Structure formats: structure tokens, C-alpha cells
C-alpha positions, 0 to 999 in steps of 0.5 A, spaced: 686 498 879 693 495 879 694 491 886 702 489 885 705 496 888 711 495 892 708 495 899 714 498 902 714 504 898 707 505 900 709 505 907 715 509 906 710 514 903 705 514 909 710 515 914 713 521 910 706 524 910 705 524 917 712 526 919 714 531 914 706 534 912 703 533 919 698 528 916 694 523 921 695 516 919 688 514 920 687 519 914 693 517 910 693 509 910 686 508 907 688 511 901 694 507 900 691 500 902 686 501 896 692 500 892 694 493 895 691 486 895 687 485 900 691 480 903 697 485 904 693 491 907 695 488 914 702 488 913 702 495 910 698 497 916 703 493 921 709 497 917 706 504 918 704 503 925 710 500 927 715 505 924 711 510 927 712 507 934 719 506 934 721 512 930 727 515 934 730 508 934 730 508 927 732 515 926 738 514 931 740 508 927 740 511 920 744 517 923 749 512 925 749 508 918 750 514 914 754 520 913 749 524 910 742 524 911 737 524 905 734 531 903 730 534 898 727 529 893 731 523 896 727 524 902 722 518 901 728 514 901 730 516 908 723 513 910 724 507 906 730 505 910 726 506 916 721 501 913 727 496 912 730 497 919 723 496 922 722 489 918 729 486 920 728 488 928 721 487 929 718 482 924 718 475 922 719 477 915 725 473 913 731 478 912 733 476 905 725 478 903 725 484 907 732 486 904 729 485 897 723 488 897 725 494 901 731 495 895 725 494 890 721 500 893 727 504 890 724 503 883 717 504 885 719 511 888 723 512 881 729 512 885 732 506 882 739 509 882 739 508 890 738 501 890 745 500 892 745 505 897 739 502 901 742 495 900 749 497 903 745 501 909 741 495 911 747 490 910 751 494 914 746 494 920 745 487 920 753 486 921 753 491 927 746 490 929 748 488 936 753 493 938 748 499 935 742 496 939 747 496 945 749 503 944 742 505 943 739 502 949 743 507 953 741 513 950 735 518 952 731 516 946 730 509 948 723 511 951 721 512 943 717 518 945 719 526 944 722 529 950 717 534 951 712 528 952 717 524 957 718 530 961 710 532 962 709 524 964 715 524 969 712 530 972 705 528 972 707 520 974 713 520 978 712 513 980 709 510 974 712 514 968 716 508 965 710 503 965 706 508 962 711 509 956 712 502 956 705 501 955 704 506 950 710 502 946 706 496 946 701 493 940 694 495 943 689 489 946 682 489 942 676 490 946 669 489 944 662 491 947 657 486 947 650 489 946 646 487 952 639 488 948 641 481 944 646 477 949 648 478 956 656 478 956 657 471 958 652 468 953 656 472 947 663 469 950 660 462 950 658 464 942 665 466 941 669 460 944 664 456 940 667 459 934 674 457 936 676 464 940 678 466 947 675 472 950 676 475 957 671 480 961 673 486 965 672 487 972 669 494 972 666 495 965 660 490 965 659 489 957 667 489 955 670 483 953 678 483 951 680 478 945 686 473 947 688 475 939 685 481 935 681 478 929 677 481 923 671 484 925 667 479 920 670 473 924 666 475 930 659 472 932 654 477 930 658 483 928 654 484 922 647 483 926 650 488 931 651 483 937 658 486 938 662 493 937 669 494 937 670 499 943 676 500 948 674 498 955 676 505 958 671 508 953 666 504 955 667 506 962 663 513 961 656 509 962 658 507 969 658 514 970 652 517 965 647 511 967 642 513 962 635 512 964 629 511 959 625 517 957 631 522 958 634 527 953 641 526 952 646 530 949 653 526 946 657 532 945 664 530 940 660 524 938 664 521 932 665 516 931 659 514 935 661 508 940 658 512 946 652 514 942 650 507 941 652 505 948 647 510 951 642 507 946 644 499 948 643 501 956 637 505 955 634 504 948 628 509 950 632 515 951 632 521 946 639 522 944 642 528 940 649 526 937 653 532 935 660 533 932 664 539 929 667 534 924 662 533 918 666 528 915 667 524 921 659 524 922 658 519 917 661 514 922 656 515 927 651 514 921 654 507 919 654 505 927 647 507 928 645 503 922 649 497 923 646 497 930 639 498 928 638 504 932 636 512 931 639 518 934 638 525 932 645 527 929 648 534 928 654 538 926 656 543 931 661 547 935 661 545 942 663 552 944 656 555 941 651 550 943 645 555 942 647 554 934 645 547 934 640 546 940 637 553 941 635 553 948 634 546 949 636 543 956 638 535 957 637 530 963 644 528 962 650 530 957 656 526 955 662 531 953 668 527 950 672 533 950 677 534 944 684 533 947 691 531 946 689 523 946 696 522 950 692 516 953 691 512 946 698 513 943 699 505 943 693 505 938 695 512 934 703 512 935 703 518 930 700 522 936 707 522 938 709 526 932 703 530 931 702 533 938 707 539 940 708 541 947 704 548 946 698 544 944 696 542 951 695 549 953 690 551 947 687 544 948 685 546 955 683 553 954 678 550 948 676 544 953 674 550 958 670 554 953 666 547 951 665 545 958 662 552 960 658 553 954 655 546 955 653 546 962 648 552 961 644 546 957 644 541 963 637 541 967 638 542 974 639 536 978 642 533 971 649 529 970 654 531 966 660 526 965 666 530 962 671 525 959 678 525 955 683 520 952 688 524 955 693 522 961 695 529 962 693 533 969 692 540 965 686 537 961 683 532 966 684 533 974 686 541 973 681 542 968 675 540 973 678 543 979 678 550 975 671 548 973 668 547 980 672 553 983 668 558 978 661 554 977 658 554 984 652 550 982 657 544 980 658 538 985 663 532 983 660 526 984 663 519 985 669 521 981 675 523 986 675 528 991 676 536 991 683 535 992 684 530 986 678 531 982 676 525 977 678 518 975 684 517 971 685 510 968 692 509 965 694 505 959 696 497 961 697 491 957 691 487 959 687 494 961 683 499 957 687 505 954 689 512 958 682 515 960 679 520 965 672 521 967 669 526 972 661 526 974 658 533 975 651 534 978 648 541 977 645 543 984 
């Protein structure tokens, strides 16, 4: 396959797929990355993620720099201009190279007649950059989030909302989970430092290591052998509450891509795990993770609202329900969430979570533990969801996570911390 396609035009196409067609970037990007040389994949990712992170600013600038928006068949050029502006604002690519490559992108998308326009708009930005950025800093759009989401976060966190939005706009840290069956965390850290890299531990999560500088997984000591897994620190926190024990039967619901399934088996290698997810395609990732780590679990496709369809009458000692949610806690990892979610989605998700929670509870043994988790920071999906569940479920008790007034433990995203994440530990009487 030809590997010299114009990278800027591919980034523009990726962004267009997300913004105009509602596609997820993680679905779109891998296909486009196959069209470029291996050494260029990281840059294609940086441009696509970066534009989606700063979209409102780039939209605002284009409105200021152009009399008429690009519409119809010229629409890809609009996104190509965004890629050009992003490079000038946020990357170390020399301005002349960023300009030349972006202008050439017009040829790759079969709009060579617009090269002059692209060049003109980007040069005009360079001339007026300071004044434009100063004006933008005074607008509502400076938070780089859709207004409905800003309002929800302001309402839920009147003191912390700006810090949350700021954390969402940063590049995410790279967290790892050390496989305790191979090494202690500190022993693996020593191997990491011996290979010239630096890592930091987490005070609450015993297997977690944050890399000083993100790197390719193949550079990590023993990655292929299963010594270490990429997993955010907050996601690892589920094990602090699930506390699996050897000999138990455990259900991991909404299990893809398998990070928590494998963590359960690292903590208690002799448990029997059933990993279930509604998305058949994403289950391939569960199989891949189990294979790399040399582990076994039963894996099934199934809908969490109808457990009897995939587990019959089976009862479990422990259930980990990582419920489908708005993913508002992981925006720094998936900036497309800001543009794919809608305000109305939140009520629909809360309804779905409640249905799954009620259905799954019936499959928990008396005395058993259910950990409800989401990567959301919105109360409707978290503390309010659990408060309502406790009210309608007399045999459920909240344990270790919050109080009856404020149920659950809510983590918020922060620079050197884990993602936004919520946990509630429930015991069946």
C-alpha cells in the first residue's frame, strides 16, 4: 500500500468523520493510520486528537478569518484549515513546514484550486495571531467544551468546575498496572529505571505506576510477557472495593476491552471469571488481553439488562458492573466525547444503568459484593443513581464508599492523577 499520503488531509478527514458523521475517533483513526508510514502514525494521532481537544477555538478563528464558511463538497477544507491552525498554535512543527504540508493537503482531497485560499487564511492568522488570541480569551468558548456540559459541571462542582475543564483539556498521563504474579510494583519500577525510564507510584492503588513520559508499550520491560498492562489508575481502583478471593465465581459485566477482567485474575488467580459485554467486536480485545497475560476466563456476548439470557439462574459471589456511561471522566483521553455526546443522552444513560443494576442484582449471592463503577463525573449517573437504587432495594447496603446522603466515591481528573471515575460498593444482605 502507498505510504506517502498527505497526513494533514487524513487528519482533516478523521475530524470530519467525528464532527459531521458522529463517528468515534477510535473507530476512524486506525484505518487512516494504516495509510501512512509507521513513523508518521503518532503525528496523525496528535493532529486528530489535538484538533478535537481545541475545536471551539479553531472554529472561532476560522469564522474570524473567513467571510463565508466552507460548505457542501468543500467542507473537508474547513477541517484542513483547522489542522493548519492547530499546528501553528500547538505544535513544534516549523511554521513554513506546517503551511506547506497543509496547503498540499488540498491536492490530496482533490481541491487543488483552493490551495491559495488555505495559504491566505493561515498567513492572515500568523499576522494577527496575538490580537485574535487575546479576543478569544474573553469569550465563553475559551473552556473548549460544549456549553451544555460546562453548565452541568458547574452545577455539580461549583468550586472545582474550572479545574475539571482544565484537566480535560490536557494530554492524559500514561498509567500502567504491574502484574503482581510476576513482580512486585517496586521490583518492576527498578527494571523500568534500569531501562532508562522513570515512573511514579500511586498512594491509593497498589499496582499503579505513572510514566514520567508516555512511551510505546513495546519499550516497557516485559510487556509482551504480560508483566505490565496499560490501565488508568482510577480504573485500577475497582479492585480496592471488589477484593476478589480465590475460589469465588465473579461476573465482570461490560468487560471490554478486558483490563478489569485481567486485573481480577492478577489479584486472585484461582477465581472463575465470566466476562460479558454487549459489543461483539470489542470482545476480541478481551481475548487478546487474556492471551498476552496467559489467563483464562469465560467470555460471552450479552446485554446487561437480560442476564438470564447468558447466565441462566447462575449466582455470583462478586459482580463488577462498569456501567455504560457518558464517559465525561475520560475526556482528556477521548476528546471526541465532547462532540459526540448530547445533553439529552444523560437521562437515557441513567435509565439504562438503572435497568442493568436492577437486573444484575438478582444474580448476586446473599452476602455478595457488587461494585458499581463508571468513568463519568455526572451525579445523575453516579451518586444520584446509587441513592435511588438503595431507596428501591431493601436488601442492598452501601459499604466503604461514601454515606447515605452522598453515596459513592467520586474521583475527578487531575494532571498527575487518574481519570474521572466513580465507585459504589454494595453488599447484599
